[in-house]
DOKOL-81325 format. One record per atom (N, C-alpha, C): residue number from 1; atom name; z, x, y. Coordinates in Angstrom, 3 decimals. Layout:
N
<NUM CA <Z X Y>>
...
This chain:
160
<1 N <54.234 147.700 54.453>>
<1 CA <55.339 146.755 53.400>>
<1 C <56.527 146.370 54.238>>
<2 N <56.591 145.418 53.897>>
<2 CA <58.033 144.665 54.772>>
<2 C <59.310 144.700 53.654>>
<3 N <60.315 145.284 54.344>>
<3 CA <61.269 145.548 53.976>>
<3 C <61.937 144.278 53.323>>
<4 N <62.647 144.668 51.803>>
<4 CA <63.210 143.921 51.121>>
<4 C <64.515 143.196 51.765>>
<5 N <64.858 142.035 52.016>>
<5 CA <65.778 141.288 52.785>>
<5 C <67.025 141.298 51.954>>
<6 N <68.350 141.929 52.447>>
<6 CA <69.076 142.108 51.005>>
<6 C <70.064 140.580 50.908>>
<7 N <70.057 140.978 50.150>>
<7 CA <71.048 139.414 50.078>>
<7 C <72.147 139.337 50.425>>
<8 N <73.227 138.622 51.179>>
<8 CA <74.061 138.191 51.780>>
<8 C <75.891 138.620 51.072>>
<9 N <76.410 139.298 51.714>>
<9 CA <77.637 140.104 51.343>>
<9 C <78.472 138.744 50.873>>
<10 N <79.141 138.746 49.743>>
<10 CA <80.255 137.781 49.693>>
<10 C <81.672 138.209 50.753>>
<11 N <82.288 137.034 50.996>>
<11 CA <83.299 137.272 51.431>>
<11 C <84.226 138.523 50.976>>
<12 N <84.791 138.803 49.686>>
<12 CA <85.017 140.055 49.336>>
<12 C <84.312 141.348 49.077>>
<13 N <83.531 141.448 49.146>>
<13 CA <82.216 142.513 49.930>>
<13 C <82.429 142.661 50.861>>
<14 N <81.975 141.628 52.205>>
<14 CA <82.290 142.048 53.506>>
<14 C <83.936 142.398 53.986>>
<15 N <84.979 141.717 53.135>>
<15 CA <86.618 142.288 53.889>>
<15 C <86.410 144.076 53.305>>
<16 N <85.856 144.335 52.105>>
<16 CA <86.040 145.437 51.278>>
<16 C <84.963 146.964 52.406>>
<17 N <84.015 146.157 52.539>>
<17 CA <83.070 147.014 53.500>>
<17 C <83.853 147.351 55.312>>
<18 N <84.870 146.308 54.990>>
<18 CA <85.442 146.253 56.516>>
<18 C <86.565 147.409 56.254>>
<19 N <87.493 147.197 55.431>>
<19 CA <88.291 148.174 54.979>>
<19 C <87.725 149.496 54.602>>
<20 N <85.976 149.743 54.147>>
<20 CA <85.902 151.153 53.656>>
<20 C <85.637 151.947 55.211>>
<21 N <85.252 150.729 56.055>>
<21 CA <84.721 151.151 57.824>>
<21 C <86.326 151.398 58.204>>
<22 N <87.621 150.832 58.260>>
<22 CA <88.883 151.655 58.701>>
<22 C <89.308 150.522 59.429>>
<23 N <90.117 149.740 59.306>>
<23 CA <91.069 148.644 59.568>>
<23 C <91.530 148.570 60.683>>
<24 N <90.883 148.841 62.219>>
<24 CA <91.800 148.862 63.072>>
<24 C <91.770 147.821 63.968>>
<25 N <92.812 147.527 64.704>>
<25 CA <93.500 146.109 65.122>>
<25 C <92.023 145.850 66.845>>
<26 N <91.396 146.820 66.875>>
<26 CA <90.738 146.774 67.963>>
<26 C <89.820 145.651 68.010>>
<27 N <89.655 144.745 68.993>>
<27 CA <88.707 143.610 69.087>>
<27 C <87.716 144.091 70.213>>
<28 N <86.086 143.576 69.608>>
<28 CA <85.162 144.034 70.509>>
<28 C <85.840 143.426 71.389>>
<29 N <84.835 144.192 72.784>>
<29 CA <84.744 143.868 74.133>>
<29 C <85.049 142.314 74.332>>
<30 N <85.294 141.551 75.657>>
<30 CA <84.783 140.126 75.621>>
<30 C <84.720 139.230 74.308>>
<31 N <85.457 139.749 73.614>>
<31 CA <85.737 138.695 72.328>>
<31 C <87.257 138.130 72.292>>
<32 N <87.049 136.732 72.186>>
<32 CA <88.611 136.499 72.012>>
<32 C <89.197 136.924 70.443>>
<33 N <90.700 137.103 71.204>>
<33 CA <91.357 137.508 69.264>>
<33 C <91.275 136.726 68.356>>
<34 N <91.023 135.552 68.809>>
<34 CA <91.284 134.684 67.888>>
<34 C <90.490 133.348 68.248>>
<35 N <89.948 132.108 67.661>>
<35 CA <88.998 131.172 68.010>>
<35 C <89.987 129.790 68.330>>
<36 N <90.955 130.655 68.773>>
<36 CA <92.304 129.171 68.985>>
<36 C <91.533 127.987 69.976>>
<37 N <90.539 128.868 70.908>>
<37 CA <90.199 127.471 72.079>>
<37 C <89.508 126.531 71.518>>
<38 N <88.511 126.669 70.662>>
<38 CA <87.703 125.506 70.093>>
<38 C <88.625 124.772 68.721>>
<39 N <89.647 124.724 69.210>>
<39 CA <90.812 124.380 67.986>>
<39 C <90.796 122.432 68.243>>
<40 N <90.370 121.408 67.755>>
<40 CA <90.274 120.422 68.101>>
<40 C <92.011 119.614 68.580>>
<41 N <91.753 118.777 69.455>>
<41 CA <93.256 118.292 69.847>>
<41 C <94.604 117.911 68.333>>
<42 N <95.835 117.962 68.852>>
<42 CA <96.432 117.366 67.375>>
<42 C <96.062 116.196 67.100>>
<43 N <95.531 115.317 67.607>>
<43 CA <95.191 113.976 67.271>>
<43 C <93.816 113.933 66.474>>
<44 N <92.851 114.775 66.800>>
<44 CA <91.916 114.695 66.297>>
<44 C <92.043 115.720 64.835>>
<45 N <92.913 116.687 64.799>>
<45 CA <92.758 116.908 63.633>>
<45 C <94.048 116.192 62.882>>
<46 N <95.068 115.289 63.054>>
<46 CA <95.373 114.326 62.520>>
<46 C <94.619 113.081 62.174>>
<47 N <93.578 112.929 62.698>>
<47 CA <92.705 111.779 62.102>>
<47 C <91.818 112.582 60.870>>
<48 N <91.202 113.620 60.878>>
<48 CA <91.346 114.443 59.781>>
<48 C <91.647 114.307 58.724>>
<49 N <93.271 114.746 58.626>>
<49 CA <94.220 114.594 57.961>>
<49 C <94.118 113.129 57.048>>
<50 N <94.477 112.420 58.219>>
<50 CA <94.710 111.206 57.412>>
<50 C <93.518 109.857 56.874>>
<51 N <92.455 110.760 57.291>>
<51 CA <91.251 110.642 56.902>>
<51 C <90.825 110.787 55.486>>
<52 N <91.872 112.071 55.148>>
<52 CA <91.352 112.242 53.547>>
<52 C <92.462 111.237 52.702>>
<53 N <93.712 110.973 53.581>>
<53 CA <94.663 110.108 52.713>>
<53 C <94.226 108.769 52.579>>
<54 N <93.502 108.003 53.360>>
<54 CA <92.712 106.693 53.188>>
<54 C <91.850 106.522 52.488>>
<55 N <91.000 107.724 52.138>>
<55 CA <89.665 107.520 51.495>>
<55 C <90.286 107.241 49.912>>
<56 N <90.058 105.884 49.707>>
<56 CA <90.343 105.661 48.356>>
<56 C <89.573 105.929 46.947>>
<57 N <88.237 106.118 47.657>>
<57 CA <87.343 107.267 46.125>>
<57 C <87.365 108.053 46.440>>
<58 N <88.302 109.457 46.636>>
<58 CA <88.380 110.661 46.234>>
<58 C <88.450 110.952 44.498>>
<59 N <87.437 111.807 44.585>>
<59 CA <86.476 112.078 42.994>>
<59 C <88.462 112.729 42.288>>
<60 N <88.615 112.373 41.173>>
<60 CA <89.853 113.207 40.494>>
<60 C <89.694 115.018 39.986>>
<61 N <88.375 115.122 40.109>>
<61 CA <87.804 116.522 40.495>>
<61 C <88.156 117.358 41.558>>
<62 N <88.904 116.553 42.672>>
<62 CA <89.018 116.961 44.447>>
<62 C <90.511 117.715 44.186>>
<63 N <90.723 119.173 44.965>>
<63 CA <91.859 119.300 44.582>>
<63 C <92.556 119.336 46.480>>
<64 N <92.984 118.997 46.662>>
<64 CA <94.403 118.635 47.837>>
<64 C <95.405 120.077 48.405>>
<65 N <94.915 120.805 49.167>>
<65 CA <95.596 122.133 49.346>>
<65 C <95.334 122.540 50.879>>
<66 N <97.094 123.290 51.027>>
<66 CA <97.118 123.604 52.168>>
<66 C <96.836 125.751 51.951>>
<67 N <96.498 125.961 53.118>>
<67 CA <96.065 127.539 52.960>>
<67 C <96.833 128.026 54.200>>
<68 N <97.744 128.524 53.740>>
<68 CA <98.734 128.664 55.279>>
<68 C <98.393 130.688 55.270>>
<69 N <98.718 131.438 56.274>>
<69 CA <98.772 132.756 56.467>>
<69 C <99.650 133.307 58.191>>
<70 N <99.875 134.617 57.063>>
<70 CA <100.475 135.586 58.269>>
<70 C <100.141 136.584 58.443>>
<71 N <99.022 136.722 59.021>>
<71 CA <98.029 137.766 59.000>>
<71 C <98.281 138.771 60.451>>
<72 N <98.271 139.971 60.353>>
<72 CA <98.709 140.493 61.238>>
<72 C <97.305 141.226 62.230>>
<73 N <96.692 141.743 61.319>>
<73 CA <95.367 142.270 62.430>>
<73 C <94.430 140.974 62.949>>
<74 N <94.261 141.356 63.678>>
<74 CA <92.838 140.212 64.562>>
<74 C <91.818 140.109 63.923>>
<75 N <91.418 141.582 63.291>>
<75 CA <89.884 141.182 62.854>>
<75 C <90.180 140.381 61.574>>
<76 N <91.011 140.929 60.283>>
<76 CA <91.420 140.295 59.379>>
<76 C <91.145 139.147 59.671>>
<77 N <92.076 138.660 59.979>>
<77 CA <92.564 137.013 60.505>>
<77 C <91.053 136.213 61.032>>
<78 N <90.564 136.991 61.663>>
<78 CA <89.395 136.125 62.287>>
<78 C <88.010 136.097 60.699>>
<79 N <88.072 137.117 60.035>>
<79 CA <87.511 136.500 59.052>>
<79 C <87.775 135.664 58.098>>
<80 N <88.823 136.054 57.900>>
<80 CA <89.562 134.983 57.224>>
<80 C <89.570 133.324 57.449>>
<81 N <89.745 133.091 58.729>>
<81 CA <89.452 132.020 59.212>>
<81 C <87.794 131.357 59.102>>
<82 N <86.892 132.623 59.419>>
<82 CA <85.120 132.034 59.538>>
<82 C <85.151 132.041 57.814>>
<83 N <85.870 132.391 57.063>>
<83 CA <85.536 132.554 55.131>>
<83 C <86.021 131.002 54.928>>
<84 N <87.343 130.719 55.771>>
<84 CA <88.103 129.079 55.037>>
<84 C <87.193 128.350 55.639>>
<85 N <86.584 128.175 56.913>>
<85 CA <85.934 127.230 57.546>>
<85 C <84.251 126.793 56.886>>
<86 N <84.118 128.072 56.328>>
<86 CA <82.788 128.014 55.830>>
<86 C <82.999 127.382 54.113>>
<87 N <84.321 127.472 53.820>>
<87 CA <84.105 126.806 52.441>>
<87 C <84.835 125.398 52.686>>
<88 N <84.610 124.951 53.972>>
<88 CA <84.910 124.033 53.783>>
<88 C <86.430 123.484 54.276>>
<89 N <87.369 124.050 54.785>>
<89 CA <88.333 123.793 54.618>>
<89 C <88.707 123.515 56.261>>
<90 N <89.470 122.932 56.631>>
<90 CA <89.881 122.162 57.830>>
<90 C <91.106 122.575 58.631>>
<91 N <91.218 122.904 60.217>>
<91 CA <92.446 123.498 60.390>>
<91 C <93.058 122.807 61.148>>
<92 N <94.455 122.693 60.980>>
<92 CA <95.232 121.661 61.380>>
<92 C <96.652 122.549 62.478>>
<93 N <96.291 123.517 61.860>>
<93 CA <97.461 124.557 63.028>>
<93 C <96.679 125.978 63.147>>
<94 N <97.376 126.778 64.205>>
<94 CA <96.749 127.994 64.090>>
<94 C <96.555 128.799 63.027>>
<95 N <97.658 128.542 61.878>>
<95 CA <97.555 129.719 61.001>>
<95 C <97.716 128.694 59.371>>
<96 N <97.187 127.831 59.302>>
<96 CA <97.113 126.351 58.453>>
<96 C <95.869 125.793 58.621>>
<97 N <95.260 125.047 56.999>>
<97 CA <93.959 125.085 57.100>>
<97 C <94.654 124.033 55.645>>
<98 N <93.923 122.872 56.216>>
<98 CA <93.638 121.754 54.861>>
<98 C <92.853 121.687 54.135>>
<99 N <92.274 121.221 52.857>>
<99 CA <91.136 121.232 52.383>>
<99 C <90.843 120.297 50.948>>
<100 N <90.065 119.482 51.309>>
<100 CA <89.694 118.378 49.995>>
<100 C <88.669 119.515 49.435>>
<101 N <88.612 119.956 48.360>>
<101 CA <87.415 120.436 47.691>>
<101 C <87.225 120.541 46.410>>
<102 N <85.976 120.473 45.606>>
<102 CA <86.589 120.655 44.277>>
<102 C <87.648 121.611 43.425>>
<103 N <88.080 121.777 42.415>>
<103 CA <89.411 122.566 41.636>>
<103 C <88.416 123.723 41.790>>
<104 N <87.080 123.699 41.450>>
<104 CA <86.430 125.374 41.061>>
<104 C <86.553 126.065 42.640>>
<105 N <86.453 125.135 43.495>>
<105 CA <86.545 125.522 44.754>>
<105 C <87.543 126.466 45.405>>
<106 N <88.830 125.439 44.651>>
<106 CA <90.480 126.268 45.474>>
<106 C <90.341 127.200 44.398>>
<107 N <90.043 127.324 42.860>>
<107 CA <89.893 128.372 42.300>>
<107 C <89.329 129.737 42.923>>
<108 N <88.291 129.688 43.395>>
<108 CA <87.423 130.645 44.206>>
<108 C <88.221 131.124 44.967>>
<109 N <88.668 129.969 46.029>>
<109 CA <89.514 130.596 47.399>>
<109 C <90.392 131.398 47.353>>
<110 N <91.177 130.953 46.319>>
<110 CA <92.477 131.328 45.714>>
<110 C <92.464 133.450 45.400>>
<111 N <91.327 133.563 44.605>>
<111 CA <90.805 134.116 43.652>>
<111 C <90.370 135.540 44.902>>
<112 N <89.651 134.819 45.725>>
<112 CA <88.623 135.601 46.561>>
<112 C <89.710 136.297 48.120>>
<113 N <91.224 135.625 48.122>>
<113 CA <91.835 135.382 49.499>>
<113 C <92.898 136.688 48.842>>
<114 N <92.773 136.581 47.153>>
<114 CA <94.349 137.551 46.931>>
<114 C <93.412 138.653 46.835>>
<115 N <92.019 139.001 46.279>>
<115 CA <90.829 140.211 46.340>>
<115 C <91.513 141.109 47.791>>
<116 N <91.311 139.785 48.630>>
<116 CA <91.215 140.577 49.762>>
<116 C <92.402 140.900 50.281>>
<117 N <93.618 140.518 50.283>>
<117 CA <94.704 140.962 50.397>>
<117 C <95.336 142.389 49.654>>
<118 N <94.784 142.369 48.810>>
<118 CA <94.954 143.747 47.804>>
<118 C <94.607 144.712 47.984>>
<119 N <93.179 144.229 49.137>>
<119 CA <92.042 145.415 49.317>>
<119 C <92.830 146.570 50.710>>
<120 N <94.037 146.164 51.040>>
<120 CA <94.261 147.168 52.231>>
<120 C <95.667 147.053 52.326>>
<121 N <96.025 147.739 52.997>>
<121 CA <97.961 148.250 53.235>>
<121 C <97.884 147.019 53.985>>
<122 N <99.300 146.350 53.899>>
<122 CA <99.575 145.504 54.766>>
<122 C <100.873 144.681 54.562>>
<123 N <101.363 143.973 55.019>>
<123 CA <102.703 143.086 55.327>>
<123 C <102.716 141.746 55.177>>
<124 N <100.905 141.305 55.371>>
<124 CA <100.504 139.856 55.454>>
<124 C <100.818 138.933 54.314>>
<125 N <101.042 137.983 54.539>>
<125 CA <101.049 136.701 53.742>>
<125 C <99.642 135.942 53.152>>
<126 N <99.529 135.274 52.284>>
<126 CA <98.756 134.344 52.427>>
<126 C <99.228 133.193 51.357>>
<127 N <99.408 131.948 51.163>>
<127 CA <99.795 130.751 50.756>>
<127 C <99.083 129.982 50.492>>
<128 N <98.537 129.629 48.875>>
<128 CA <97.515 128.528 48.571>>
<128 C <98.725 127.346 48.210>>
<129 N <98.817 126.634 48.858>>
<129 CA <100.047 125.352 48.171>>
<129 C <99.356 124.145 47.694>>
<130 N <98.859 123.950 46.857>>
<130 CA <98.407 121.961 46.345>>
<130 C <99.409 121.454 46.463>>
<131 N <98.713 120.180 46.928>>
<131 CA <99.695 118.898 47.823>>
<131 C <99.225 117.647 47.413>>
<132 N <99.859 116.393 47.142>>
<132 CA <99.296 115.624 46.803>>
<132 C <99.251 114.559 47.931>>
<133 N <98.732 113.418 47.538>>
<133 CA <97.877 112.628 49.145>>
<133 C <99.689 111.821 49.039>>
<134 N <100.584 111.975 48.237>>
<134 CA <101.597 110.951 48.661>>
<134 C <102.066 111.553 49.823>>
<135 N <102.519 112.918 49.320>>
<135 CA <103.240 113.888 50.472>>
<135 C <102.854 114.042 51.565>>
<136 N <101.207 114.372 51.752>>
<136 CA <100.292 114.082 53.044>>
<136 C <100.929 112.877 53.559>>
<137 N <100.881 112.186 52.838>>
<137 CA <101.297 110.383 54.007>>
<137 C <102.505 110.632 54.038>>
<138 N <103.243 111.042 53.880>>
<138 CA <105.073 111.405 54.205>>
<138 C <105.049 112.487 55.673>>
<139 N <104.036 113.297 55.697>>
<139 CA <104.404 113.946 56.714>>
<139 C <104.491 113.409 58.287>>
<140 N <105.590 114.369 58.673>>
<140 CA <106.194 113.711 59.906>>
<140 C <106.017 114.917 61.227>>
<141 N <105.456 114.676 62.115>>
<141 CA <104.814 115.203 63.037>>
<141 C <105.691 115.064 64.137>>
<142 N <106.204 116.847 64.401>>
<142 CA <107.791 116.764 65.334>>
<142 C <106.999 117.938 66.397>>
<143 N <107.467 117.307 67.808>>
<143 CA <106.937 118.347 68.662>>
<143 C <106.282 117.327 69.690>>
<144 N <105.510 116.776 69.256>>
<144 CA <103.871 116.190 69.967>>
<144 C <104.607 114.619 70.102>>
<145 N <103.894 113.548 70.877>>
<145 CA <104.195 112.348 71.446>>
<145 C <103.019 111.565 71.231>>
<146 N <102.555 111.636 69.030>>
<146 CA <101.569 111.020 69.005>>
<146 C <101.827 110.317 68.000>>
<147 N <101.675 108.719 68.126>>
<147 CA <102.304 107.725 66.873>>
<147 C <100.822 107.779 65.672>>
<148 N <101.389 108.126 64.660>>
<148 CA <101.170 108.585 63.282>>
<148 C <100.284 107.076 62.926>>
<149 N <101.392 106.252 63.614>>
<149 CA <100.783 104.632 62.908>>
<149 C <99.424 104.696 63.259>>
<150 N <99.440 104.499 64.597>>
<150 CA <98.104 104.011 65.370>>
<150 C <96.917 105.145 64.630>>
<151 N <97.162 106.111 64.325>>
<151 CA <95.886 107.337 63.923>>
<151 C <95.876 106.468 62.536>>
<152 N <96.708 106.445 61.550>>
<152 CA <96.573 105.949 60.199>>
<152 C <96.167 104.308 60.342>>
<153 N <95.936 103.798 61.170>>
<153 CA <96.225 102.133 61.311>>
<153 C <97.025 101.482 60.345>>
<154 N <98.077 101.633 59.979>>
<154 CA <99.076 101.568 58.901>>
<154 C <99.293 99.992 59.600>>
<155 N <99.232 98.895 58.893>>
<155 CA <99.725 97.687 59.528>>
<155 C <100.925 97.008 58.558>>
<156 N <101.946 96.754 59.347>>
<156 CA <103.231 95.914 58.989>>
<156 C <103.120 94.578 58.837>>
<157 N <103.619 94.235 57.679>>
<157 CA <103.601 92.608 58.015>>
<157 C <104.947 92.105 58.098>>
<158 N <105.652 91.339 58.914>>
<158 CA <106.906 90.684 58.869>>
<158 C <106.867 89.054 58.242>>
<159 N <107.822 89.184 57.107>>
<159 CA <108.107 88.242 56.711>>
<159 C <109.510 87.067 57.199>>
<160 N <109.702 86.392 57.667>>
<160 CA <110.647 85.147 58.174>>
<160 C <110.885 84.586 57.487>>
């Protein structure tokens, strides 16, 4: 008789299991400490950000928010990154994700991250920050030579 397949663990259950096994900061051999090599270029990430801003048909039930974290443990950080990506968040910096998701998903992410944060001793911080499209449009990129106007295709008209 074949064994019954166990249902997949939720993110919070997975992290509780990790805690029970003992959080050690040892990365598996030949495993990168973070998946930053796969991070798209800044220009590509900005196209995604401004694509959200330019979308005139954003449903009113969507919530635009940043998730920012400072997580010391590579293992915990890796799990949080994978979780956020599975939820539909877009990585815009090493430790910053942007999401345009239904309000229920926003609440779920906040709840899951709060539970995970509370399940182990740490000095970490996770910020979940709602943002309006107006503030996102006003974003400035400092430190890179990228023409944001070209990315968002802002057209200027001069009257004489």
